[in-house]
N, C-alpha and C positions, 0 to 999 in steps of 0.2 A: 685308216682310210680317211679321206677328206670328209670333213663335216660340211653339210649344207647350211649356209647362213639364211636364217628364216626371220620373217617379221610376223608379228601377231597384231592384226587389225581388230580393235575392240578388246584390247588386253585387260581393261579394268572391269569388264563384266564377268558374270559367273562362268560362262563358257570360256571366255578369254583367260581367266585365271587358271582354269583346268589346262588349257593349251600351254600356259607358262610352265606349270609343273611338269607336264608330259615332255615338252621339248627340252627343258632343262636337264632331264635325265636321259634323253634319247641318244643312243650311240651315233646316229647319223646327223642329228640336227644341233645347231647352235643358235639360240635366239639372240639376235643382235639388235632388233628393233621392236619396241613395244609402242603401239600407237592407239590413240583413243580420240575423244572429242577435244575441242579447243579448251574446254573447261579443265581437263586434266593435263593438257600439254604444258611442258616446261617444268613439271614436277618430277622428282625422283619417283619411280614406280611404287616403292614402299609407302611413300607419302600420298600418292594418288589413290591408293586402295586402303589407306588407314581408316579403320572403323567399318570397312565393308569388304574385308577379306573373308570369303565364304568357305575356303578350303580347310580341311582338318590339318594338313601339313603346313609348315611355316613357308613364308615367301623365300624362294631360293636367294641366297645372299647376293650373287652376282647380278641376277635379274632385278632384284630390289633396288640396286643402285643405278640402273639404266634410267635415263631421262625420257619421259613419255613424249612422243612426237604427235603432231596433229595429223590424224589419218587422212583428212581431206587437203588441207593447205600444204602439207609436206609430202604429198603423194609422189611427186617426181624424185625428190631426194631419197625417200624410202625405197622406191623401186631400184635406184642405183646402188643401194647398200646390201640388197638381199638376193638370194637365188629364187626365192618365191615367198609368198605370204599365206598364212592361214587367216581366214576372215570370219569373225563372229560378232558382228555389230548389231546394235539395237536401233534400227532406223526403219522408216517406211520402206515398203518393198521397192517402189520406183527409185528411191534414193540409194538403196542397196545395189540395185541393178546398175545404176549409173556409176557408183563408186567402184564396183568390181570390174566393170568394163573399162573404166579409167585406168586401173592398174594393169589390166591385160593389154591395153593399147600402149602402155608404157613399157611393154615387153617384160612384164612381171607376172609369172603364172600365179593364179589365185586358186587356192583350195578352200572352198567355202563350207562353213557350217550352217549358212543361212538357206532359207527356202526360196528366195527370190528368183533364182535361175533354174530351179528344178524342172520347170516345164519349157525352158528354152530348148527348141528341138535339137540343137547341135551341142548342147552342154551335157557331158556324161554325168550320170548319177550312179556312183560306183560302190558296190560291195564286192570286193575282189573274188570271194568264193562263188559269187553268183554271176557277175557280168564284167569281168576284167577286160574282155574284148571290146567293150564300149569305149575304152580309151582311144581307139582308132578314130572316133568321130572328131577328135581334136584337130585333125588335119583340115576338115571342112570348116570348123569353127574359126581356125586361124585365117583361112581364106576369106571368110566373111568379115572378120575384124581387121584384116590387113596386117597381121602380125607374123613374126617369125618364131618368137619364143612364147609370147603371152597367150594365155588361155584361161578359161574358168572351168573348174570341175567341182562338183558338189556331192554332199552326202545325202542319204535319204532321211526321211522323218524317223525320229528315234523309235517310234512305236513299231516300225517294221522289223527291227532287229529282235523283237520279242516273239516273232512267229515265222517270218519269211525264211530264215535260214533252215528251219526244220522242215518246211514245206518243199524247199527247192529240190532236195534229192528224190522227192516223191513225184515230181512233175512228169516223169517218164511214164507213170501209170495213168495219166490223163486226169489230173485234178480238175474237176468241173466247177465246183462251188466251194466257197469257204465262208463260214460265219465266224467272225472273230470279235471277242470282247477284250479290250486292253485295259489294264489297270496301271496307271502311269504315275510315277513319283513326282513330287513337287519340284524337284530339281529340273525337270523338263520344262517347267514354267519359269525357270530362273529364280526360284525361291528357296528359302530355308524356313524351318519352323519359327526362327526368330523374326524373320521378315514377313511371315504369313501365319501368325498364330491361329487364325480362324480355321486352318486346316487340321489342327490337332483334334483327333477323334471325329473327323468329318470325312465325308465322301461327296464329291461333286459328280453327278451321273452324266454330265455332258461337257465336252471340251470343244469350244467353238472352232470350226475349221479342221479339226483333227480327224474326223471320220472320213471326210473326202480324201485327205492325204493317205490314210490307211487303206482306203479302197482303191485308189488310182495309182499311187506311186509304185506298188509292186509290178504293175503292168508295164511301166517303163523299164524297171530292172529286168524283166523277162522279155523285153522287146528286142528288135533286131535293127542293125544299121541298114538303112536303105538310102543309098546315095549320100545326100548332104544332111541327113537327119536320122533320128532314132524313131522307128515306127513301133508304137506300143503294142504289146501282146493283146489279143482280143479276149483271152480267158486266162485264169478262172474268173468267174463273177464273185466278187468279194463284198460282203456286207459287214460293216464294222460299227461297233458301239464303243466309245472311248470314255473312260471314267478317270477322274483324278482321285488318288487315294492317299491316305496319310502315311506316306513312306518317304524317307529322305532321298534315296537314290534307287534306281532300278525299276524297269518296267516289266510287267508280266502280262501274259495273254492266254486266254482259253480259245482254242480254235477248233471248230467242227468242220470236217471236210467230207465231200462226196466225190466219187470218181465216176468217169464216164462208163467204164467197163467193169470188169471184175476187180474188186479192191484187193490190194496186197494184204498178206497176213501180217500180224504183229511181228512174227519172226523175221519176215522179209524186210519190214520197215526198220527193225532194229539193226539188221545186217547192213542195210543201205546207209543208215546214219553212221554206223561204225566205220564204214569204208570211205565215207565222203571226205574229200579235201578239195582245195581250190588253188588258184594261182598264188595266193599269199603263202601257202604251205610249200609249194614248189620252189618259190624264191627264198624260202626260209627268212621271211621278213622279221625283224627283231620284235615288233609288237604283235605279230600274228601267233595265235595259239598253235601248238604242235598238232593237237587233235581238235578238229573243229567242233564235232558233236560228241557228247558223252551221254551214255545211257546208264541209269542206275535205278534201283528199286527200293527206295526208302519208304515210300507210301504208294502202294499199288505199283504204278510204273512211272518212271520219270526219265526224261532225257535232258541233259544239259548241253548247251552250245556255247562255245567261246567264239564270238565273231569279231574279227578285226577288219578294219577298213583302210584301203590305200588312201582314201581321201581325208582321213584324219589319223593321227597317231594314237587314237583311242582304241581300247578293246572293250568288248562287252562280254558278260558271262550270263547268258540266258539259261533258263531251265524249262523243260517242257514235260508235260505229262500226257501219256497216251492211254486211251481206253479202247477196249475191244467190245463189240465188233466195229462200231463206228467210232474211230479214235478221235479224241480231242487232244490238242497240244497246248500245254500251259507252260509259259516260259518266264523266267525271272532274269532280267538283264541287270546284273550288278555293274552297270557301265558307269564310267565317269560321266557326269551330267552332260547332256546334249540338248541344245536348244532345238525345239521343234520348228 
């Protein structure tokens, strides 16, 4: 089949490096453009990341030879060379918004790992097993932008993938409240233990701005398209506490849930998790897990969830733990690093 020519904007950063590895191996994608700041532009990619390659795998040979382009100055040229771009830049939010809209208006679709556009009402924030239908809002976004092909789609905050996938199949029972504590790896901050040695044997009990994202973003995922925007869901009420823990990769969460009416039994919850699948599984997407949620019992009770997202080629491997009678869900996402 035809491979889509993709560009990676912010390719020298930690998340950008992960995109390079993932797209280099992907059966549908061919990375043809690696772009970053003017400081890195003009260098071979392997030279631009020399001394700051954070991945355990080596730089792919073909991609290492690509000459890095200037993400801002070369935007028009980049847009003409690719079918779409993945964006993972380290800039101020207003600068990210402007850059992503620039590419969209150049008729280049943008699939963003950044948070800048998550609350733009006509920008879909997609986890395909949860809200694949939100892609339809792109028609309204294109009308606003005045584009035919160009659009922006984003992923949710990385902490959500540690508990929202396990809650989603239970929403039919009337989830009323959720209290979640997330334990987030240092890769979520774009760090390694080499670049952040202070985190060794350390825990930071507060991550600025993360709690608001963890409390509010699920409501957009569970929202509905109303005309030219996505209307957020009004419930459940989520209270979050987000901690940074000394782990290289993977987020975990403990989630305590209450229901409006009679709560489901543990047996029913396990059955719902086992039976659940989404649009990604229906389409048999290459980076989507065949079985979205897995339940096992190594320590009391545990559910693991493999969550994949249309908006990135990344996959997550969360694990959740449930308790009876008021179950809590604890999940470990062995996901490739994702910037929050």
